[in-house]
N, C-alpha and C positions, 0 to 999 in steps of 0.2 A: 471628470473626476481625476484627482491625483491620489492614487492609492499605494499605501505601504503595506507590504506583506512580509510578516517575520515567520520563517519556518526553518528550524534547525536542519532538517534534511530535505534538500530540494536540489534538482539539478534539471539537466537538459537531456534530451534522448542520446546525446553522445556519452553522457556520463553513466547512463543506465541506472541511476537511482531514481527515487520518487520524482516524477515530473508533473504532477497534478497542477501545481501552481504555475509552472512554466506554460503549461498548455492553456491554463485559464489566462494567463498574462498575455499570451499571444492573441487570444481570442479578443480580450478587452482592448488592447492596444489597436486591433483592426477597428474597434468601434470609436476610436478617437480618445481613449482614456491614457492618462499616464500611469505606468505601474512600475515599481522598484520592489525587488525581492532582496531581503536581508537573509543570508544563510551562512553556514559553517563551510569553511573551506576544507575541512577534513572529510573525506569520503567514507560514509559508513559502510558502504559496500565492500570497498577493497582494503579499508583501514589504512588509507594512505592521504598524505597532503597533496591536493590535485590543483590548486588555483594560485597558491601564493609562493613566492620565492623566498628563499632563506633572508631573514630579517624583516619581511614584511609582516606586519599585525593585520592589516586589511587592505582591501582593493576594490575599486569599482570598476566594472567591466561589463560590457554588453554582450550578451551571449544569443547570437542569432536574432537580434532584435529586440531582446529583453534585457533591461538594465538590472544588475545584480550588485549588491555589496557582499563581498566574501569576507568573513571574520575568522581569523585564526582562533583555533581551540586546540587544547592539549590532545595529544595522540592516545589512543588506547588500543587494546587488541581483543578484549573479550566483553563481557557484560557485567564486570564487577565494579569497583569503587572508582577505577580510573575512568570508566565511562561515565558515571555519575558525575565525576568531576568535569569531565568534558561538558556535560549538559549544564551545570550550574555555571560554568564560566561563560558559555554562549549566552545565558541569560543576563548575566552581570555585564559582560563585554559590549553588548549592543547599546546599552544606556551609558555606560562609562565613556565610550568612544563616538557617541552620537554626533557630537559636534564636528569631529574630525570627517565624518561622511559627507558633510555639506549638502545635506538633502533639503530640497525644498519642502515648505510645509505640506503635509498631506490634508486631504478632506477626510480621510479615515484610515484607521490602522487595523490590519487583520492579523491576529496572532494564532498560530496553529500549533496543536500538540503533535505528538503524543505526550512528549514530556511537558510538565507544566511550568518549568522554568522559563522556556522560550516564550509560552504564552504571557506569563507574568511579565516578562522584559517587554513584550509587546504593549501590554497595558499600561506599563510606565511611559513609554514611548508616546502613546496616545495621550496621556495626562500632560507630558511635556509639551506637546503641540496643541493641547487643549481641543482635541478632535474626538469624534466617536470611535469606540473600539468595538471590534467584531471578534468574537472568539469562534475559533474552529476546532471541533472535537473530532479527532480521527480515532483514537482508542480512549476507553474509559480509564484513565489513570486516577487514583491507584487502585481501582477494582480490578483491572487486568493484572497487576502485580500480585495481588492478594489470591486471586483464583488460579492463575497460570504459574506464578512465580513461588508459590507456597509461603509468602510473607504473612505473618500474623497481623491482623488489624490493629493490634496493640503496639506493633512494631513503631519506635519513635519516628523512624524516617516515613512510614506510611501515614502517621498522624499528622506530620508536617504537610505531607503532600495533600491529605484531605483538607486541611485548612486552606490551602491555596486554592484547591479544586472549588470549595465553597465560595470563597471570595471572588473568583473569577466568574462563577455562575451568577452570583448575585449582582455584580458590578458591570458585566458586558452589556452593551448597548443592543446587541443581539448575538445569537449563538446559531452557527451552522455546525450540523453534525452529520458525519457520513453513514451512522448507523440508523437504520429505519425505526428502531425502537429505542434510540438513545435518549429521546425526550423524557421517558419515564424515569430513567435514573437521574437526569439533570435536574428535573423538577423536584425529586427526592431530596436533592441536595442544595436547593435554594433557587434553582432557575425558574423562569416564568415560561409557560408553555407558549404564550402568544409571541415570544420573542425567540423561538426556535425553528429552524427549517432545515429539512433533511436534504442535502446535496451529496449524493454518492460519488464514489470515483467513476470513472468512465473510461473513454477511449478517443483519440484523435485518429479518426478514420482515414484522414489524408495521409497519414504515414504509414498506414498498414497496406502492404501490397495487395492486390486483388488476389483472393485465396483461389486454389485450383484443386480439382478432386485428386486424391492419391490413389494410384493403381494398386491392385493386389500384389504383394511381394511375398517372399519366402518368411519374411519376419514381420511380426505384428508389433510396431513401436508404441509402447506407452510412455508417455513424457510427463515429467514434472519439471517445471521451470520456475524458480523462484527461491526465496530464502529458506536456508537450512537451519531453522530455528527452534526454541522450546515450544512454541505455540502450534507449530506445523504438523506434528505427528507423524513424521515421515516413517518412523519404525513401522507403522501399520503397513506402509507400501512394501517394506522389505519382509514382513510377515507374509504378505500376499504373494511376493515372489517366491517364498519358500513352499507356500501350498501348491503354486503352479508348478514348481519344480517337482514336487512329489507326485504330482498328477501327470507327468509326463509332457508339460508344456515348455520346457526349458529350449527347445529347439525351435519353438514358434514365436515366443514372446520375448521381446527385449524391453527392458525399464532403463530410460534415460533420465538421470538427475541432472539438470542444468542449474548452475547457480553456486552460491557460497553462503557461508554462515557459521556460527560457532558449533554446530553439531554435524557439520559435513565429514571432518576427519573420523569421527566416531562411527557414522553410518557407514563410510567406506570400509573402515577396519572391520566392521561387523559383517558386511557384505562379503568380504574376502574370507573371514574365518568360516563363514558358513557355506563357502563354495557357491556363492550365488554368481555364477559367470554369466547370467543373463542380464545383471545389473551393471550399468556403466555410469560413471561419475564424470561430468564434464565441467569445465571452467565457467565462470561467470561471463555472462555475454552482455555488452552494452545494449540499451533499449533499441537502439536504432538497428541493431543488427539481428535482434531476437526473432522478428517476424519471418525472415527467410528460414531460420532454423525450426520455428514452430511447424512450417509447413511439412517437415519431414515425419512428423507424428501421425499416427492412426488414430490415436486417441490421447486426451490429457486426463490427468487426475489432480485434483485438489482436496485437500484433507486438512482438517485441524482438529486438534485435541476435543475430546468430548467435555464440553464445559458448559455450564449454565449460562455463562457470559454470553456465548454465541446464540443459545437457544432463545434468550430473553430479549437481547438487543439487536441481533442480526450481524451481518458482516459486509464488507465491501472491499475485498482483496483486488488490488489492481490487475494480477495476474489472470483472475476469472475472465475479465473482459478482453484480455490479449487472447485467452483461449478461445472465448466465443467469436470473436472476430476472426479467427483463423479458420472457421467453418470445419472444425473437427468435433466429434463427440466428446463431452466432458463427464467425467464420473465424479460426482460431487459428494464428498464423503464428510459432510459437516451437518450437525444438527443445529440449524439457524432458523431464526425467525423468518428470514427472506431465502429465497431459493431461485436465483435467476435461471438455473439449469431447468427446474421443473416448470418454471413459468414459460419458457421459451419452448420446452420440448428438445433441447439441444444436447441432451444426454441422458446419463442414469444417475439417479440419487440412491446412495447406500448409507447405512448408519456409520457414524464416525468410528475409527478405530475398530472396525469389524473386517478383518482380513478375508474371511470366509465369503462374506457378501461382495467384497471388491473383487475377489478372485472370479466369482460367478458374474459379475459384471463384464470383467475383461473377456471372459469366454463367450459371453453373448455377443459382445462386439466383435470379437476375432471371427466368429461364425457368421457374421452378417457379410452380405455382399459389399463390395466398396462403394456402390451406387446408394445402398441403403444409409451406410454411414455417412457419405456425402450429403443425402437429403436431410439426416439428423443434424448435421453440422450447420448446414444452411439455416436452420431454424434459429440456432443461436446467433449466427451472423446477423439476420433480419432483425433480431430482438435487439441486439446493442445498437443497430443503426437507428431503431426507432426510439429507444429508451435511455441509452447511455453515450451517446455521441457528446464529445466535450463543447462542441458548438451550441448544442441545445441546453446542456446543463450551465453554460455560461450565462444564458438568460436568467436562470434562478439567481446566480451570484450578483448579476448587475442589478437586479431588482432589489435584492436585499441591501446593497450598498447605497443605491439611489435612496431608497426609504431612510436608511440611518443616517446618511450624510446630509440629507435635506437638499441634494442637488436636484436639478430639473432635468428631466429626460427628454 
């Protein structure tokens, strides 16, 4: 098959941004398929132009065996109107400049959210080539904006997005959803249950170094590595640090925040103002380098805001699978339909935005022997090996694309 993938935010392990489609492309190319990815050249993680030289509007480039088309989009710094303009431009330009890309006619076009302008642009490309369109839903927009961004359902922009959402659900030849409960929402908005397949995020275990047990040390390191954004609920971790400080654990526990995002500066200022010397903020690390850093943790924490969105439809964060693959206990502070930490036995589950419970979980882990923590972490590692290896998840994608395109396996 010749597969064309459209995803505004995608890259390689070198970039450090979402590499789901890069990993799947590598797997599918190994199986004899042709895969090309169209993505924005503006890096969402670093807010910088990373692939195009001055004056270039687009460029074809092969990144470690995977063909990309990088499309220039306007720069932005926050999550305001300039970012919305960036999204809209990407959706428009991939069609306006399509002939310049000199792409061979695909057998199928895959268009990925989270934002719907990219998926809508991919749908128009599928119509241009008269081939099937597969929609991938990563987050439920505009539902996410309403619940986490405090937008009114009556907001004109939200109503526009909902019309686009309904049109995409009705017209897609198939829908792949990362959320285990997402089919419920999709069907409510016009999708057909028989055309929806759950394919979560996962991990390429070939790029993850073999984990090793961590020896007991003077400091118990609790690490968060990921986005510092609105949905992540990272204030609850700082609240936990404050509780532990009051309980005399400031010399024993260290919190390491690794990554970037619009809330990082505010969180760092808060930690400084409150004298939380046990909290460290560290820079964004490319994905290829993150795994050696993750081995420096005694435990990880993953948290999201307390929202009906997660408890009803579930979650599939990349960093969770990175954590579990690193064979360290994970504190899962999310009220979610699915819970890989509980399913694997690879950590402790606590209520979201509940710093008292999180503090108790950290104390419990810190009081364990290093061997007990290692055994707990290995349960998570074995679980992702069995259930979330990208090589296995690629089987599901390949089956969907064969069925939709009518190609012969």
